[in-house]
N, C-alpha and C positions, 0 to 999 in steps of 0.2 A: 878215591880218584879214579876208576874208573868205570863207575858213575855219576860222581860228580861233574865231570867235567861233559860229557854229550847229552847230562840233564841239563848243564849251564848255556852251551850252545843248542837247545833246538830252546831252549824258553827263550832268548835275546833272538834267534832265528826268526821265529814267530811274535814275537815283541809281548808275550804271556803273561808276563811280570818278571819278580827276582828269584834269583835261588843265590840261599848261604850260608857260607861255613858255618863251622864249629863254636866258632867264636858270638856268633850273633843268637842274644840272649831273647825266650820271650816268656812274657811273666803274663803265666796261667792265672795272678790270682792272686786276690789283698787282703791281707789282713786271718791271716797270719802269707807272708810275702811266696811267693813263689815262680820260682825263673827258671828253664826249665834251658836247656840249649843241644839240639838234635844236631848227629855230624853232618847233615843235611836239610834243608829248607826250603820249600818253595812258597812262596806269597802270590796266587793271584795280580794281576797289575789292576782291575777295580776294584780289590782291596787295598791295597797300597793307594789309589788316587782318590777312595771315599779316605783314609787314614794321614795320608802323608809318610812322608818316611820319619824316620825317629832316631835321634840322638845315639840315645840307651838303649834297654830292652823296651821290643814290639811288642804293647799291648795285645794278649791276646793268641791264640797257636796257629800256624803257619797252617798255609791250605793242604801241605804234604811238609812232614815230618819224618825224617830218614834216623834211624837208627845203626848202627856198626855194633855186630858187638864183639865186646873183648874177653879173653880167657875171664876174667876174674867178675862178670855182670852173671848172676841168681834169673831161675826162670821168672821170681817174683817181683828182683826191682825190675823186669823188660812190662811185665803185665803189668808192672805200677806205672809205668812212665808213658806206655801203649792207651789205660783209661783214663792217664790225664791230659795228656795231646786228645785224643778224639770226643772226652767232656770237656777241651778246656773248647772247642770248634772243629779243629782239626779234620778235615775230609777221608782221612787218606794217613797211615803206618806204613810204611814198608824199615821191618829187620831184617836186614841182616846179616845172615850171619857165617862169615869165613868156612871154619870148622863144617859146616855142612854144607856149603857148596851151597843153600836156598837162598830165598830172600820170602818171607814171611809178608802178605799185603791185609793188611787191615784197614774196611773199611765200619766195621764197626764190634765191637765187643760179641760180634756172634758174625756177620762175615764175615769169615778170614779162610785166606788161600795158600798153600803152599808153593811155593813154584821151585822146582830142580830144575839143572840145569838145559836141560831138555828141553826150557819154556822160555818164555819171551811177559820178561817186563810191561804191560801198558798203563802210560800213566790215562788210562780211559778218560772220565769227565772233567777227574783235577789237573791231569798235566796234558789237553789234547795232544794226541799226534806223536806222543812221544813213548817207544818201544827197543824195546835193549836183549839182549839174550841176555839171559842173564847167567851163563858159560864166561859172557865178556867181562863178567864185575867180575872175575877170579881167575883172571889172564895175566 
């Protein structure tokens, strides 16, 4: 919630789009169907205007997918999810590690940045104007 709430407030105040919680599924592929539900997702307003609101799974990836690591998650599972999000069109994937107190920002499979509590998480061009101290996520 320490990331979802400020992100949601920023998106709403600036009319950037919608922030979704963990209950929202995104259909990344068909035949076989692949549905993922990130812990937090952001879809920009322009994409919502093009595709509309959906009652079932949203087609495609969100612009931003945020995954919060659980103790049972393996590195391979997280790498696979990250690759699936990016391949389906996510512009960024943030992996939040409560244990390490870091946020790993993936813009591609090669453009990866690990942020520590001394750093600031920046929405860059994905969530323009959003900034949050990494330390504030783990309060």
